Structure formats: C-alpha cells, structure tokens
Backbone bond lengths (Angstrom), bond angles and torsions (degrees), N, CA, C in turn:
res aa  C-N    CA-C-N  psi(-1)  N-CA   C-N-CA  omega(-1)  CA-C   N-CA-C  phi
1 X - - - 1.475 - - 1.532 110.03 -
2 X 1.328 116.13 138.12 1.466 120.92 -178.23 1.526 109.51 -78.13
3 X 1.335 118.22 131.07 1.471 119.65 179.42 1.529 111.99 -57.77
4 X 1.317 114.81 141.89 1.461 122.15 -178.62 1.531 111.81 -55.25
5 X 1.312 116.52 -43.94 1.467 120.42 -178.21 1.527 111.89 -64.31
6 X 1.318 116.48 -32.31 1.474 120.62 177.79 1.526 110.57 -63.90
7 X 1.330 115.75 -44.30 1.470 120.44 179.51 1.531 110.62 -64.59
8 X 1.318 116.40 -45.85 1.470 119.99 179.30 1.526 111.03 -60.97
9 X 1.325 115.88 -40.56 1.468 120.11 178.29 1.521 110.74 -61.91
10 X 1.335 116.64 -41.21 1.471 120.76 -179.06 1.537 110.65 -65.29
11 X 1.339 116.28 -39.07 1.469 120.62 179.59 1.526 110.32 -64.80
12 X 1.329 115.83 -48.28 1.465 120.47 -178.99 1.524 110.43 -66.63
13 X 1.324 116.33 -39.01 1.460 121.21 178.81 1.526 110.69 -61.49
14 X 1.328 116.55 -43.07 1.470 121.06 178.00 1.522 109.88 -63.22
15 X 1.340 115.97 -42.20 1.468 120.47 178.82 1.517 113.79 79.24
16 X 1.322 116.19 -18.95 1.465 121.94 -179.40 1.526 108.69 -129.66
17 X 1.320 115.96 127.15 1.467 121.48 173.04 1.525 106.88 -107.54
18 X 1.323 115.90 118.56 1.465 120.20 178.81 1.514 109.35 -80.56
19 X 1.338 116.27 116.18 1.468 121.42 179.87 1.527 107.38 -89.17
20 X 1.325 115.81 107.43 1.465 120.96 -173.03 1.522 111.07 -96.11
21 X 1.335 114.73 114.68 1.474 121.48 169.57 1.526 106.14 -117.88
22 X 1.304 117.20 137.42 1.459 120.11 -175.34 1.516 110.61 -152.45
23 X 1.336 114.58 161.76 1.466 120.46 179.97 1.522 112.45 -82.23
24 X 1.342 115.82 -17.45 1.465 119.75 -178.87 1.516 109.38 -150.39
25 X 1.323 115.76 163.07 1.459 120.22 178.43 1.530 110.80 -66.78
26 X 1.323 116.58 -34.28 1.471 120.55 179.06 1.527 110.52 -63.81
27 X 1.331 116.20 -43.81 1.462 120.46 178.67 1.531 110.82 -63.82
28 X 1.327 115.92 -39.62 1.465 120.67 179.34 1.524 111.21 -61.00
29 X 1.322 117.01 -42.67 1.469 121.22 178.93 1.527 111.02 -62.73
30 X 1.317 116.36 -41.48 1.471 120.67 179.57 1.529 111.26 -65.26
31 X 1.337 116.67 -39.36 1.465 121.05 178.46 1.530 109.75 -63.23
32 X 1.334 115.51 -46.88 1.468 120.71 -179.23 1.526 111.02 -59.20
33 X 1.317 116.30 -44.03 1.460 120.81 -179.04 1.529 111.09 -67.03
34 X 1.333 117.00 -37.84 1.470 120.93 178.54 1.532 110.61 -65.82
35 X 1.323 116.19 -39.13 1.472 120.66 177.85 1.522 110.61 -64.27
36 X 1.329 116.20 -43.87 1.464 120.73 -179.58 1.535 110.69 -61.26
37 X 1.317 116.05 -41.89 1.475 119.72 179.19 1.524 111.35 -59.41
38 X 1.332 115.21 -30.96 1.462 120.11 -179.66 1.518 114.06 -87.29
39 X 1.345 116.81 0.89 1.455 119.82 175.88 1.517 115.55 99.83
40 X 1.340 117.26 0.55 1.469 120.23 176.07 1.531 106.73 -90.00
41 X 1.315 116.27 108.14 1.467 120.37 -172.98 1.524 113.36 -100.65
42 X 1.331 117.82 -4.34 1.463 121.23 177.19 1.529 108.70 -104.06
43 X 1.311 116.10 114.82 1.464 122.30 -174.51 1.533 109.60 -117.72
44 X 1.325 115.65 129.96 1.470 121.24 176.88 1.530 108.87 -110.53
45 X 1.310 115.60 110.76 1.465 121.24 178.48 1.526 108.12 -90.21
46 X 1.312 116.79 111.36 1.464 120.13 -175.62 1.530 110.79 -78.15
47 X 1.329 115.03 148.24 1.457 119.58 -179.04 1.527 112.59 -83.42
48 X 1.329 116.74 17.88 1.464 120.83 167.73 1.532 109.86 -90.02
49 X 1.325 116.74 -9.57 1.470 122.09 178.70 1.526 109.04 -80.14
50 X 1.332 118.36 135.11 1.467 119.68 175.32 1.536 110.58 -58.15
51 X 1.324 116.64 133.31 1.473 122.57 179.03 1.532 111.63 56.72
52 X 1.327 115.83 43.38 1.469 121.01 -177.89 1.524 112.48 -57.01
53 X 1.331 116.85 -39.32 1.467 119.44 -178.39 1.526 111.76 -63.84
54 X 1.328 116.49 -32.87 1.482 120.48 177.22 1.523 110.39 -69.62
55 X 1.333 117.26 -37.03 1.470 121.18 177.10 1.532 109.42 -61.81
56 X 1.326 116.14 -44.94 1.469 120.93 178.73 1.529 110.57 -61.12
57 X 1.332 115.47 -44.11 1.469 120.39 179.49 1.521 110.97 -61.36
58 X 1.329 117.08 -43.41 1.465 121.45 -179.38 1.529 111.53 -64.30
59 X 1.336 116.28 -43.17 1.465 120.07 -177.78 1.525 111.89 -69.30
60 X 1.334 117.22 -41.58 1.467 119.42 -178.80 1.528 111.51 -72.76
61 X 1.325 116.53 -19.89 1.470 120.40 174.12 1.530 110.15 -79.22
62 X 1.320 115.89 -38.44 1.469 120.95 -175.55 1.526 113.62 -78.72
63 X 1.347 116.50 -30.13 1.471 119.32 -173.91 1.520 111.99 -124.64
64 X 1.326 114.93 139.26 1.469 120.85 174.21 1.525 108.21 -78.19
65 X 1.332 117.77 157.55 1.466 121.18 -178.27 1.534 114.39 -59.40
66 X 1.346 117.28 -26.19 1.462 118.39 177.65 1.529 111.71 -79.52
67 X 1.351 116.08 -6.50 1.463 121.14 175.46 1.533 110.79 -100.58
68 X 1.329 115.94 -41.20 1.465 121.36 -177.55 1.529 109.47 -156.15
69 X 1.330 116.20 132.89 1.470 119.24 171.51 1.528 106.94 -105.76
70 X 1.315 115.28 129.19 1.463 121.36 -171.51 1.524 110.02 -113.75
71 X 1.322 115.74 121.46 1.455 121.12 178.92 1.514 111.38 -115.48
72 X 1.320 115.37 169.74 1.462 122.08 176.53 1.520 108.69 -112.13
73 X 1.329 116.02 131.70 1.455 121.02 -178.65 1.516 112.94 -115.35
74 X 1.333 115.72 171.59 1.465 123.50 -176.46 1.531 110.40 55.77
75 X 1.333 115.18 41.88 1.465 121.29 178.50 1.524 108.21 -91.88
76 X 1.321 116.48 117.84 1.466 121.79 -173.32 1.527 113.75 -103.40
77 X 1.340 117.06 -13.68 1.458 119.20 -174.04 1.529 110.33 -154.44
78 X 1.330 116.81 163.01 1.466 119.80 -177.49 1.527 113.77 -66.35
79 X 1.334 116.82 -27.94 1.470 119.54 178.98 1.529 110.69 -62.09
80 X 1.335 115.48 -46.47 1.459 119.81 179.87 1.531 110.47 -68.90
81 X 1.326 116.26 -36.50 1.470 120.29 177.80 1.527 110.43 -59.72
82 X 1.314 116.55 -42.97 1.469 120.05 -178.84 1.527 111.06 -66.14
83 X 1.329 116.90 -39.87 1.471 120.47 176.41 1.527 109.65 -58.99
84 X 1.326 115.52 -44.43 1.467 120.44 -178.81 1.527 111.53 -64.64
85 X 1.326 116.28 -43.26 1.465 120.62 -179.55 1.528 110.84 -63.97
86 X 1.325 116.49 -42.19 1.471 120.28 178.37 1.532 111.57 -64.62
87 X 1.337 116.44 -27.20 1.470 120.62 177.43 1.522 111.54 -78.99
88 X 1.346 116.10 -12.15 1.462 119.38 178.23 1.511 115.23 117.57
89 X 1.330 118.15 1.58 1.474 120.49 -179.06 1.531 110.09 -56.82
90 X 1.325 114.97 131.61 1.463 120.78 -176.13 1.524 112.70 -96.72
91 X 1.326 117.03 -9.46 1.465 122.18 170.98 1.522 108.40 -157.89
92 X 1.321 115.16 160.08 1.468 121.84 -175.34 1.527 108.93 -122.15
93 X 1.327 115.74 135.54 1.469 121.59 179.80 1.528 109.13 -125.93
94 X 1.326 115.42 130.86 1.462 120.57 178.61 1.526 109.90 -123.69
95 X 1.331 117.77 144.65 1.466 119.63 176.52 1.522 112.14 -78.67
96 X 1.347 115.80 -7.41 1.466 120.60 -175.07 1.521 110.01 -137.61
97 X 1.334 115.12 178.48 1.462 121.28 177.60 1.520 109.46 -98.83
98 X 1.328 115.66 118.14 1.461 120.99 176.55 1.524 107.44 -132.96
99 X 1.311 116.18 109.30 1.459 121.98 -173.98 1.524 112.58 -57.57
100 X 1.332 116.95 -43.13 1.466 119.98 -176.76 1.526 111.99 -65.61
101 X 1.336 116.53 -32.65 1.468 120.07 176.80 1.520 110.45 -66.25
102 X 1.329 116.33 -43.93 1.467 120.67 178.95 1.526 110.36 -63.05
103 X 1.323 116.87 -43.42 1.467 121.11 179.96 1.531 111.01 -61.33
104 X 1.334 116.14 -42.35 1.466 119.71 179.34 1.526 111.01 -62.94
105 X 1.330 116.12 -44.38 1.466 119.88 -179.24 1.525 111.10 -63.89
106 X 1.327 116.68 -40.72 1.461 119.98 177.88 1.528 111.42 -66.62
107 X 1.321 115.98 -33.77 1.469 120.22 177.83 1.520 110.87 -60.22
108 X 1.325 115.96 -39.89 1.462 120.63 -178.12 1.528 112.62 -100.02
109 X 1.331 116.27 7.74 1.474 122.86 178.31 1.529 112.26 55.81
110 X 1.336 114.29 47.65 1.458 122.33 175.36 1.525 107.83 -107.94
111 X 1.335 119.30 126.24 1.465 120.51 178.63 1.526 110.98 -55.60
112 X 1.334 115.57 140.37 1.467 119.55 -178.48 1.521 110.32 -133.90
113 X 1.323 115.15 134.90 1.464 122.68 175.52 1.518 107.59 -112.37
114 X 1.322 116.43 119.83 1.463 120.76 179.87 1.517 110.00 -105.88
115 X 1.331 116.68 139.95 1.455 121.39 -178.15 1.517 112.92 -81.41
116 X 1.333 115.67 142.93 1.465 121.70 176.53 1.520 109.01 -156.22
117 X 1.340 115.81 155.77 1.460 119.21 177.63 1.529 112.32 -140.36
118 X 1.345 115.56 14.30 1.466 120.73 175.68 1.525 108.64 -137.16
119 X 1.335 116.36 162.58 1.462 120.43 175.87 1.525 109.95 -59.47
120 X 1.333 116.90 -43.30 1.462 120.69 179.23 1.531 110.61 -58.33
121 X 1.323 115.67 -44.39 1.460 120.58 -179.38 1.520 112.33 -64.83
122 X 1.326 116.17 -40.90 1.468 120.93 179.54 1.524 110.32 -63.28
123 X 1.336 116.41 -47.47 1.468 120.64 -179.92 1.534 110.38 -63.32
124 X 1.321 117.30 -42.20 1.470 120.97 179.76 1.531 110.70 -61.24
125 X 1.328 116.55 -42.84 1.473 120.91 179.62 1.523 110.76 -64.91
126 X 1.337 116.16 -41.62 1.462 120.16 178.41 1.522 111.14 -63.66
127 X 1.330 116.63 -45.47 1.472 121.17 -179.18 1.532 111.61 -63.92
128 X 1.332 115.82 -32.72 1.467 120.23 -179.07 1.523 112.47 -75.75
129 X 1.353 116.27 -17.31 1.458 119.49 177.56 1.514 115.35 108.54
130 X 1.343 117.76 17.62 1.466 119.81 175.44 1.530 108.73 -65.80
131 X 1.317 117.00 136.21 1.465 121.18 -179.13 1.522 111.41 -75.03
132 X 1.324 115.54 -39.04 1.465 122.81 178.02 1.520 107.11 -135.88
133 X 1.322 117.09 138.86 1.462 120.63 175.08 1.526 108.11 -97.59
134 X 1.308 114.70 122.10 1.463 121.34 -179.64 1.531 108.23 -86.69
135 X 1.333 116.26 113.64 1.463 120.35 177.65 1.522 107.81 -80.83
136 X 1.321 115.30 110.04 1.463 120.50 -173.22 1.531 110.34 -143.89
137 X 1.332 117.24 135.59 1.466 127.35 -4.63 1.527 112.33 -81.90
138 X 1.316 116.14 130.07 1.459 121.71 -176.10 1.516 113.94 -59.71
139 X 1.337 116.51 -34.36 1.474 119.25 -176.49 1.522 112.61 -67.70
140 X 1.327 116.53 -15.58 1.465 119.95 178.96 1.530 111.68 -74.01
141 X 1.329 116.68 -16.12 1.461 120.27 -175.43 1.524 113.54 -124.12
142 X 1.333 116.35 -56.47 1.457 120.36 -174.01 1.524 110.92 92.70
143 X 1.341 117.43 169.38 1.465 122.66 -175.99 1.530 114.27 -57.57
144 X 1.328 117.57 -26.86 1.468 119.49 -179.00 1.530 111.37 -62.06
145 X 1.337 117.18 -27.92 1.458 121.16 178.17 1.527 110.99 -64.37
146 X 1.320 115.88 -38.29 1.464 120.63 179.91 1.530 110.02 -63.18
147 X 1.320 115.63 -45.40 1.476 119.97 178.45 1.525 110.58 -59.11
148 X 1.332 116.23 -42.80 1.461 121.00 -179.37 1.531 111.13 -64.05
149 X 1.325 116.80 -42.95 1.464 121.20 -179.31 1.528 111.16 -65.95
150 X 1.311 115.72 -41.48 1.466 119.46 -174.89 1.535 112.67 -74.93
151 X 1.334 117.02 -4.54 1.458 119.82 171.21 1.527 109.90 -65.33
152 X 1.348 117.49 -64.50 1.463 119.98 178.20 1.530 114.00 -78.57
153 X 1.350 116.84 -20.00 1.476 120.64 -176.87 1.538 111.00 -125.41
154 X 1.342 117.84 64.72 1.476 119.49 -178.78 1.527 112.44 -64.56
155 X 1.337 116.16 -19.02 1.463 120.66 -179.07 1.527 112.83 -83.56
156 X 1.324 118.09 -6.38 1.470 121.32 -176.77 1.529 111.26 -69.26
157 X 1.312 115.38 134.36 1.468 122.19 177.56 1.526 106.92 -103.08
158 X 1.330 116.03 106.73 1.465 121.15 -168.32 1.525 113.07 -118.16
159 X 1.336 114.76 145.06 1.462 121.82 175.20 1.525 109.14 -141.49
160 X 1.337 118.04 115.93 1.460 119.35 178.00 1.527 112.26 -81.77
161 X 1.301 115.73 147.35 1.464 121.84 171.22 1.525 107.30 -136.03
162 X 1.335 115.03 135.63 1.465 119.96 -175.75 1.511 109.38 98.07
163 X 1.315 116.64 121.69 1.452 120.02 177.73 1.519 114.76 82.35
164 X 1.335 117.89 5.47 1.466 120.90 177.63 1.526 108.40 -87.83
165 X 1.331 115.82 124.66 1.464 121.26 -178.16 1.528 110.03 -133.48
166 X 1.315 116.24 173.95 1.471 119.94 176.16 1.524 111.06 -61.73
167 X 1.324 116.31 -30.34 1.463 120.55 -178.25 1.523 112.85 -70.76
168 X 1.344 116.90 -31.86 1.468 117.84 -174.64 1.524 115.29 -119.36
169 X 1.335 118.75 0.25 1.465 120.60 -176.72 1.530 111.57 -57.77
170 X 1.334 116.47 -38.57 1.459 120.15 178.75 1.522 112.33 -63.05
171 X 1.334 116.08 -36.68 1.470 120.83 179.21 1.526 110.74 -65.44
172 X 1.334 116.53 -41.42 1.469 120.47 178.71 1.532 110.56 -60.46
173 X 1.323 115.81 -45.14 1.472 120.30 -178.36 1.527 110.70 -66.65
174 X 1.324 116.29 -44.95 1.466 120.29 -179.79 1.530 111.59 -65.05
175 X 1.331 116.48 -27.56 1.471 120.39 179.03 1.526 111.94 -72.48
176 X 1.352 116.43 -15.93 1.461 119.53 176.34 1.510 116.33 122.64
177 X 1.336 118.47 8.94 1.462 120.66 178.05 1.536 110.59 -73.98
178 X 1.322 116.63 140.43 1.466 120.19 178.91 1.526 111.55 -78.82
179 X 1.326 115.96 -21.36 1.466 122.78 178.65 1.527 107.07 -167.92
180 X 1.316 115.86 173.53 1.464 120.88 176.58 1.529 108.96 -131.32
181 X 1.321 116.45 147.36 1.456 121.63 172.92 1.519 108.39 -101.10
182 X 1.323 116.69 128.53 1.470 120.71 -177.24 1.526 109.73 -126.55
183 X 1.319 115.33 126.30 1.455 121.03 179.85 1.506 112.78 -104.12
184 X 1.330 116.74 -108.30 1.467 121.53 -172.41 1.528 113.68 -62.71
185 X 1.332 117.83 -26.26 1.474 119.36 177.44 1.519 112.15 -67.25
186 X 1.329 116.18 -13.46 1.466 121.57 175.30 1.523 111.36 -108.46
187 X 1.318 116.59 -42.02 1.472 120.74 -168.63 1.530 114.32 -101.66
188 X 1.328 117.21 4.06 1.468 121.20 -175.17 1.521 115.02 -56.30
189 X 1.332 117.15 -27.14 1.468 120.90 -178.87 1.517 113.79 -61.23
190 X 1.337 116.53 -19.97 1.467 120.27 -178.66 1.525 111.94 -63.27
191 X 1.330 115.80 -27.49 1.473 119.11 -178.62 1.524 112.02 -62.22
192 X 1.329 115.96 -30.02 1.471 120.33 179.61 1.529 111.76 -108.72
193 X 1.338 115.74 7.44 1.463 119.72 -179.63 1.517 113.98 77.55
194 X 1.337 116.14 16.10 1.467 120.21 -178.00 1.539 109.48 -93.55
195 X 1.320 115.71 79.94 1.467 120.33 -177.38 1.525 112.27 -77.01
196 X 1.330 116.10 -23.41 1.465 119.33 175.43 1.528 110.69 -64.23
197 X 1.325 115.85 -35.54 1.467 119.86 177.08 1.532 110.53 -61.36
198 X 1.332 116.44 -39.28 1.465 120.94 178.59 1.527 110.06 -62.68
199 X 1.328 116.29 -45.03 1.468 120.90 178.61 1.525 110.95 -60.74
200 X 1.330 115.96 -44.40 1.469 120.42 -179.97 1.528 111.41 -63.08
201 X 1.330 116.50 -43.30 1.470 120.81 179.28 1.529 111.03 -66.55
202 X 1.332 116.26 -38.65 1.467 120.37 178.09 1.527 110.17 -58.42
203 X 1.329 116.58 -44.77 1.465 120.97 178.36 1.528 110.78 -59.97
204 X 1.326 116.18 -41.49 1.467 120.57 -178.87 1.531 111.59 -67.78
205 X 1.330 116.68 -40.20 1.467 120.07 178.12 1.534 110.43 -62.77
206 X 1.329 116.09 -45.32 1.466 120.75 -179.65 1.532 110.77 -60.79
207 X 1.331 116.35 -43.04 1.466 120.50 -179.94 1.530 111.21 -64.52
208 X 1.326 115.95 -41.26 1.470 120.10 -180.00 1.524 111.55 -63.66
209 X 1.333 116.52 -38.20 1.460 120.84 178.34 1.533 109.94 -65.91
210 X 1.329 115.73 -45.59 1.476 120.12 178.70 1.518 110.73 -59.16
211 X 1.308 116.39 -43.26 1.465 122.30 -179.87 1.526 110.61 -62.31
212 X 1.320 115.77 -44.21 1.468 120.54 -178.47 1.533 111.53 -66.62
213 X 1.331 115.78 -31.27 1.464 119.98 179.32 1.522 111.59 -79.28
214 X 1.327 115.65 -13.74 1.461 119.62 178.24 1.505 113.82 75.77
C-alpha cells in the first residue's frame, strides 16, 4: 500500500487534479491518458461515470503511483468510498462534508478531500480529519474567497474545483491553494474526440501553476 503522505505529496506536486467526467469508461480512460501526457498526474475518476470502479482498477493497474495517482470523485457516502478504495482508488474526493466518509478514509489511511463552501464547513471538515478541503463550487466565490479564508485560517489546506480556468488558475494558486481541480475547462475536447487538445491544455495548466508558485 502506498503511504498516505506520498499520495498527498504527488497531488500537491502536480498542482492540478483532472476531474474526469465521461459518457463511458472508454472515454474516461482516454481522458486520463491525455491528461497524463500533458503532465497532469493526479486524476479524479468521478462516480458519475459508468463502471467508474473498473476505470480506477484499469488505471491503477496500468500506471505506477509515480506516473499517475488515481482518485475517486463524487463520493457521497462511506459505502461508495469503500468500493472505490477496494478498486484501487488512492484518494477520495467528495463535493460535500460527510463525517462517516472521512472516518472510513482515515481508518484505511486514504487521503480524503471533503467539499465545503462556508467557513463553518471548512472548519468542520478540518476538525473531522479531511486532508484537503475542496472549495466547491469554486465559481461561486473566486480566488478572493481563498485569501479571505486564509486570514483567520492560515492552516487550511484548500483546493477549489469549479470555475478554474487557464485565465485564473494562477490567481487561485497565489491566493494560497495547494492545488486546483479542473473539469470541463481541461477535458472538454473529449466531447469531439479531440484528446490532443486535452494534452495541450494540461501542459498549459501545469506551466501556469509552476509560474504562479515562482
């Protein structure tokens, strides 16, 4: 089993988590591979994808953790989290705060990102043991929210998802985010079968994060 800290380090090092939503498991695999080619090594396979657990199993079989870290997203409860972990998911991402999901992940030492959009929610997730608090939906606030939160909560480990684009990714990082989650603004090319576009965008996102980190 890969140490929890190793996975967290890989996610933060990547700086970009590709949020993969797809119409089929085959499309999801192609998106993940296109992202990896572009340098985005943290992949979140959402459980809205048909046979998501099989996609996770295929990716974790094909790639070593130093090549790609594969997480499960849109996890709403501990039952689904356990299915994902048994399939090989190396981290768990939820759009909301669910205490039992966090407890299960901590029991098995799997990194967990819990969703929140208020100060109360962020503090509750931190107290419960979430490794990273997912600010969702990010477009409802913007990078200025991160700056405001990190005033009273400089210890908060935050990652926005939703509303992150090439135009503002640098602002999110400079505001204090440890990483960003990017969905359709990265993976949209899959709708037309343009996987090269995904690879090109992945490279641009990675470069923007590096630039923002100085």
